Chimera marker file (.cmm) of the C-alpha trace (Angstrom):
<marker_set name="trace">
<marker id="1" x="-25.964" y="22.528" z="-107.099" r="1" g="1" b="0" radius="0.5"/>
<marker id="2" x="-23.883" y="25.509" z="-108.030" r="1" g="1" b="0" radius="0.5"/>
<marker id="3" x="-22.883" y="26.367" z="-111.524" r="1" g="1" b="0" radius="0.5"/>
<marker id="4" x="-19.175" y="26.166" z="-110.575" r="1" g="1" b="0" radius="0.5"/>
<marker id="5" x="-19.450" y="22.695" z="-109.056" r="1" g="1" b="0" radius="0.5"/>
<marker id="6" x="-17.915" y="21.029" z="-112.126" r="1" g="1" b="0" radius="0.5"/>
<marker id="7" x="-14.881" y="18.823" z="-111.537" r="1" g="1" b="0" radius="0.5"/>
<marker id="8" x="-11.737" y="20.908" z="-111.595" r="1" g="1" b="0" radius="0.5"/>
<marker id="9" x="-8.513" y="19.822" z="-113.215" r="1" g="1" b="0" radius="0.5"/>
<marker id="10" x="-5.728" y="18.980" z="-110.741" r="1" g="1" b="0" radius="0.5"/>
<marker id="11" x="-3.457" y="21.848" z="-109.827" r="1" g="1" b="0" radius="0.5"/>
<marker id="12" x="0.205" y="21.982" z="-110.842" r="1" g="1" b="0" radius="0.5"/>
<marker id="13" x="1.240" y="20.944" z="-107.328" r="1" g="1" b="0" radius="0.5"/>
<marker id="14" x="-1.073" y="17.915" z="-107.428" r="1" g="1" b="0" radius="0.5"/>
<marker id="15" x="0.286" y="16.898" z="-110.849" r="1" g="1" b="0" radius="0.5"/>
<marker id="16" x="3.915" y="17.196" z="-109.713" r="1" g="1" b="0" radius="0.5"/>
<marker id="17" x="3.162" y="15.336" z="-106.484" r="1" g="1" b="0" radius="0.5"/>
<marker id="18" x="1.450" y="12.558" z="-108.392" r="1" g="1" b="0" radius="0.5"/>
<marker id="19" x="4.371" y="12.296" z="-110.848" r="1" g="1" b="0" radius="0.5"/>
<marker id="20" x="6.887" y="12.182" z="-107.985" r="1" g="1" b="0" radius="0.5"/>
<marker id="21" x="4.905" y="9.450" z="-106.214" r="1" g="1" b="0" radius="0.5"/>
<marker id="22" x="4.503" y="7.416" z="-109.386" r="1" g="1" b="0" radius="0.5"/>
<marker id="23" x="8.227" y="7.674" z="-110.197" r="1" g="1" b="0" radius="0.5"/>
<marker id="24" x="9.092" y="5.696" z="-107.061" r="1" g="1" b="0" radius="0.5"/>
<marker id="25" x="7.137" y="2.668" z="-108.256" r="1" g="1" b="0" radius="0.5"/>
<marker id="26" x="6.958" y="0.865" z="-111.551" r="1" g="1" b="0" radius="0.5"/>
<marker id="27" x="3.513" y="-0.295" z="-112.520" r="1" g="1" b="0" radius="0.5"/>
<marker id="28" x="3.529" y="-3.544" z="-114.455" r="1" g="1" b="0" radius="0.5"/>
<marker id="29" x="0.007" y="-4.599" z="-115.269" r="1" g="1" b="0" radius="0.5"/>
<marker id="30" x="-1.903" y="-5.158" z="-112.050" r="1" g="1" b="0" radius="0.5"/>
<marker id="31" x="1.218" y="-5.561" z="-109.916" r="1" g="1" b="0" radius="0.5"/>
<marker id="32" x="2.958" y="-2.610" z="-108.313" r="1" g="1" b="0" radius="0.5"/>
<marker id="33" x="6.667" y="-3.279" z="-107.867" r="1" g="1" b="0" radius="0.5"/>
<marker id="34" x="8.277" y="-1.253" z="-105.105" r="1" g="1" b="0" radius="0.5"/>
<marker id="35" x="12.001" y="-0.599" z="-105.729" r="1" g="1" b="0" radius="0.5"/>
<marker id="36" x="12.780" y="-0.264" z="-102.010" r="1" g="1" b="0" radius="0.5"/>
<marker id="37" x="11.280" y="-3.680" z="-101.300" r="1" g="1" b="0" radius="0.5"/>
<marker id="38" x="13.226" y="-5.281" z="-104.154" r="1" g="1" b="0" radius="0.5"/>
<marker id="39" x="16.529" y="-3.767" z="-102.999" r="1" g="1" b="0" radius="0.5"/>
<marker id="40" x="15.874" y="-4.839" z="-99.397" r="1" g="1" b="0" radius="0.5"/>
<marker id="41" x="15.225" y="-8.448" z="-100.389" r="1" g="1" b="0" radius="0.5"/>
<marker id="42" x="18.227" y="-8.428" z="-102.754" r="1" g="1" b="0" radius="0.5"/>
<marker id="43" x="20.425" y="-7.201" z="-99.892" r="1" g="1" b="0" radius="0.5"/>
<marker id="44" x="19.133" y="-9.910" z="-97.561" r="1" g="1" b="0" radius="0.5"/>
<marker id="45" x="19.712" y="-12.562" z="-100.248" r="1" g="1" b="0" radius="0.5"/>
<marker id="46" x="23.264" y="-11.275" z="-100.809" r="1" g="1" b="0" radius="0.5"/>
<marker id="47" x="24.025" y="-11.379" z="-97.074" r="1" g="1" b="0" radius="0.5"/>
<marker id="48" x="22.702" y="-14.922" z="-96.777" r="1" g="1" b="0" radius="0.5"/>
<marker id="49" x="24.714" y="-16.011" z="-99.819" r="1" g="1" b="0" radius="0.5"/>
<marker id="50" x="27.862" y="-14.404" z="-98.357" r="1" g="1" b="0" radius="0.5"/>
<marker id="51" x="27.251" y="-16.042" z="-94.983" r="1" g="1" b="0" radius="0.5"/>
<marker id="52" x="26.696" y="-19.502" z="-96.477" r="1" g="1" b="0" radius="0.5"/>
<marker id="53" x="29.424" y="-19.417" z="-99.145" r="1" g="1" b="0" radius="0.5"/>
<marker id="54" x="32.180" y="-17.786" z="-97.042" r="1" g="1" b="0" radius="0.5"/>
<marker id="55" x="31.428" y="-18.164" z="-93.332" r="1" g="1" b="0" radius="0.5"/>
<marker id="56" x="35.000" y="-17.424" z="-92.166" r="1" g="1" b="0" radius="0.5"/>
<marker id="57" x="35.153" y="-14.161" z="-94.109" r="1" g="1" b="0" radius="0.5"/>
<marker id="58" x="31.648" y="-13.250" z="-92.926" r="1" g="1" b="0" radius="0.5"/>
<marker id="59" x="32.781" y="-13.831" z="-89.341" r="1" g="1" b="0" radius="0.5"/>
<marker id="60" x="35.782" y="-11.603" z="-89.968" r="1" g="1" b="0" radius="0.5"/>
<marker id="61" x="33.554" y="-8.852" z="-91.341" r="1" g="1" b="0" radius="0.5"/>
<marker id="62" x="31.240" y="-9.069" z="-88.309" r="1" g="1" b="0" radius="0.5"/>
<marker id="63" x="34.219" y="-8.997" z="-85.931" r="1" g="1" b="0" radius="0.5"/>
<marker id="64" x="35.601" y="-5.969" z="-87.753" r="1" g="1" b="0" radius="0.5"/>
<marker id="65" x="32.265" y="-4.150" z="-87.518" r="1" g="1" b="0" radius="0.5"/>
<marker id="66" x="31.954" y="-4.962" z="-83.817" r="1" g="1" b="0" radius="0.5"/>
<marker id="67" x="35.540" y="-3.819" z="-83.166" r="1" g="1" b="0" radius="0.5"/>
<marker id="68" x="34.804" y="-0.527" z="-84.934" r="1" g="1" b="0" radius="0.5"/>
<marker id="69" x="31.641" y="-0.022" z="-82.886" r="1" g="1" b="0" radius="0.5"/>
<marker id="70" x="33.576" y="-0.800" z="-79.692" r="1" g="1" b="0" radius="0.5"/>
<marker id="71" x="36.273" y="1.733" z="-80.588" r="1" g="1" b="0" radius="0.5"/>
<marker id="72" x="33.627" y="4.350" z="-81.358" r="1" g="1" b="0" radius="0.5"/>
<marker id="73" x="31.882" y="3.708" z="-78.035" r="1" g="1" b="0" radius="0.5"/>
<marker id="74" x="35.179" y="3.938" z="-76.148" r="1" g="1" b="0" radius="0.5"/>
<marker id="75" x="35.969" y="7.224" z="-77.916" r="1" g="1" b="0" radius="0.5"/>
<marker id="76" x="32.577" y="8.662" z="-76.916" r="1" g="1" b="0" radius="0.5"/>
<marker id="77" x="33.086" y="7.504" z="-73.315" r="1" g="1" b="0" radius="0.5"/>
<marker id="78" x="36.546" y="9.094" z="-73.193" r="1" g="1" b="0" radius="0.5"/>
<marker id="79" x="35.165" y="12.313" z="-74.641" r="1" g="1" b="0" radius="0.5"/>
<marker id="80" x="32.349" y="12.443" z="-72.095" r="1" g="1" b="0" radius="0.5"/>
<marker id="81" x="34.764" y="11.706" z="-69.213" r="1" g="1" b="0" radius="0.5"/>
<marker id="82" x="37.024" y="14.568" z="-70.334" r="1" g="1" b="0" radius="0.5"/>
<marker id="83" x="34.074" y="16.978" z="-70.502" r="1" g="1" b="0" radius="0.5"/>
<marker id="84" x="32.852" y="16.264" z="-66.960" r="1" g="1" b="0" radius="0.5"/>
<marker id="85" x="36.250" y="16.281" z="-65.200" r="1" g="1" b="0" radius="0.5"/>
<link id1="1" id2="2" r="1" g="1" b="0" radius="0.2"/>
<link id1="2" id2="3" r="1" g="1" b="0" radius="0.2"/>
<link id1="3" id2="4" r="1" g="1" b="0" radius="0.2"/>
<link id1="4" id2="5" r="1" g="1" b="0" radius="0.2"/>
<link id1="5" id2="6" r="1" g="1" b="0" radius="0.2"/>
<link id1="6" id2="7" r="1" g="1" b="0" radius="0.2"/>
<link id1="7" id2="8" r="1" g="1" b="0" radius="0.2"/>
<link id1="8" id2="9" r="1" g="1" b="0" radius="0.2"/>
<link id1="9" id2="10" r="1" g="1" b="0" radius="0.2"/>
<link id1="10" id2="11" r="1" g="1" b="0" radius="0.2"/>
<link id1="11" id2="12" r="1" g="1" b="0" radius="0.2"/>
<link id1="12" id2="13" r="1" g="1" b="0" radius="0.2"/>
<link id1="13" id2="14" r="1" g="1" b="0" radius="0.2"/>
<link id1="14" id2="15" r="1" g="1" b="0" radius="0.2"/>
<link id1="15" id2="16" r="1" g="1" b="0" radius="0.2"/>
<link id1="16" id2="17" r="1" g="1" b="0" radius="0.2"/>
<link id1="17" id2="18" r="1" g="1" b="0" radius="0.2"/>
<link id1="18" id2="19" r="1" g="1" b="0" radius="0.2"/>
<link id1="19" id2="20" r="1" g="1" b="0" radius="0.2"/>
<link id1="20" id2="21" r="1" g="1" b="0" radius="0.2"/>
<link id1="21" id2="22" r="1" g="1" b="0" radius="0.2"/>
<link id1="22" id2="23" r="1" g="1" b="0" radius="0.2"/>
<link id1="23" id2="24" r="1" g="1" b="0" radius="0.2"/>
<link id1="24" id2="25" r="1" g="1" b="0" radius="0.2"/>
<link id1="25" id2="26" r="1" g="1" b="0" radius="0.2"/>
<link id1="26" id2="27" r="1" g="1" b="0" radius="0.2"/>
<link id1="27" id2="28" r="1" g="1" b="0" radius="0.2"/>
<link id1="28" id2="29" r="1" g="1" b="0" radius="0.2"/>
<link id1="29" id2="30" r="1" g="1" b="0" radius="0.2"/>
<link id1="30" id2="31" r="1" g="1" b="0" radius="0.2"/>
<link id1="31" id2="32" r="1" g="1" b="0" radius="0.2"/>
<link id1="32" id2="33" r="1" g="1" b="0" radius="0.2"/>
<link id1="33" id2="34" r="1" g="1" b="0" radius="0.2"/>
<link id1="34" id2="35" r="1" g="1" b="0" radius="0.2"/>
<link id1="35" id2="36" r="1" g="1" b="0" radius="0.2"/>
<link id1="36" id2="37" r="1" g="1" b="0" radius="0.2"/>
<link id1="37" id2="38" r="1" g="1" b="0" radius="0.2"/>
<link id1="38" id2="39" r="1" g="1" b="0" radius="0.2"/>
<link id1="39" id2="40" r="1" g="1" b="0" radius="0.2"/>
<link id1="40" id2="41" r="1" g="1" b="0" radius="0.2"/>
<link id1="41" id2="42" r="1" g="1" b="0" radius="0.2"/>
<link id1="42" id2="43" r="1" g="1" b="0" radius="0.2"/>
<link id1="43" id2="44" r="1" g="1" b="0" radius="0.2"/>
<link id1="44" id2="45" r="1" g="1" b="0" radius="0.2"/>
<link id1="45" id2="46" r="1" g="1" b="0" radius="0.2"/>
<link id1="46" id2="47" r="1" g="1" b="0" radius="0.2"/>
<link id1="47" id2="48" r="1" g="1" b="0" radius="0.2"/>
<link id1="48" id2="49" r="1" g="1" b="0" radius="0.2"/>
<link id1="49" id2="50" r="1" g="1" b="0" radius="0.2"/>
<link id1="50" id2="51" r="1" g="1" b="0" radius="0.2"/>
<link id1="51" id2="52" r="1" g="1" b="0" radius="0.2"/>
<link id1="52" id2="53" r="1" g="1" b="0" radius="0.2"/>
<link id1="53" id2="54" r="1" g="1" b="0" radius="0.2"/>
<link id1="54" id2="55" r="1" g="1" b="0" radius="0.2"/>
<link id1="55" id2="56" r="1" g="1" b="0" radius="0.2"/>
<link id1="56" id2="57" r="1" g="1" b="0" radius="0.2"/>
<link id1="57" id2="58" r="1" g="1" b="0" radius="0.2"/>
<link id1="58" id2="59" r="1" g="1" b="0" radius="0.2"/>
<link id1="59" id2="60" r="1" g="1" b="0" radius="0.2"/>
<link id1="60" id2="61" r="1" g="1" b="0" radius="0.2"/>
<link id1="61" id2="62" r="1" g="1" b="0" radius="0.2"/>
<link id1="62" id2="63" r="1" g="1" b="0" radius="0.2"/>
<link id1="63" id2="64" r="1" g="1" b="0" radius="0.2"/>
<link id1="64" id2="65" r="1" g="1" b="0" radius="0.2"/>
<link id1="65" id2="66" r="1" g="1" b="0" radius="0.2"/>
<link id1="66" id2="67" r="1" g="1" b="0" radius="0.2"/>
<link id1="67" id2="68" r="1" g="1" b="0" radius="0.2"/>
<link id1="68" id2="69" r="1" g="1" b="0" radius="0.2"/>
<link id1="69" id2="70" r="1" g="1" b="0" radius="0.2"/>
<link id1="70" id2="71" r="1" g="1" b="0" radius="0.2"/>
<link id1="71" id2="72" r="1" g="1" b="0" radius="0.2"/>
<link id1="72" id2="73" r="1" g="1" b="0" radius="0.2"/>
<link id1="73" id2="74" r="1" g="1" b="0" radius="0.2"/>
<link id1="74" id2="75" r="1" g="1" b="0" radius="0.2"/>
<link id1="75" id2="76" r="1" g="1" b="0" radius="0.2"/>
<link id1="76" id2="77" r="1" g="1" b="0" radius="0.2"/>
<link id1="77" id2="78" r="1" g="1" b="0" radius="0.2"/>
<link id1="78" id2="79" r="1" g="1" b="0" radius="0.2"/>
<link id1="79" id2="80" r="1" g="1" b="0" radius="0.2"/>
<link id1="80" id2="81" r="1" g="1" b="0" radius="0.2"/>
<link id1="81" id2="82" r="1" g="1" b="0" radius="0.2"/>
<link id1="82" id2="83" r="1" g="1" b="0" radius="0.2"/>
<link id1="83" id2="84" r="1" g="1" b="0" radius="0.2"/>
<link id1="84" id2="85" r="1" g="1" b="0" radius="0.2"/>
</marker_set>
């Protein structure tokens, strides 16, 4: 073994990287809680609640979204047709 083979302290970049990684998760005891996973499940629960509690309004929202997507697709088609004329 070499004399300089002692364990080196982590560099500044490694410390910052580790802090950034740890800031995205909260450690509570042995369980790691991922914020992204919590927000995803909360969003799904909200959508299900909205769908069950107000189905007519949910249908209206879906129809509005689909109408917007249809208008956007028609606009892109018109644009492409005008380019290649």
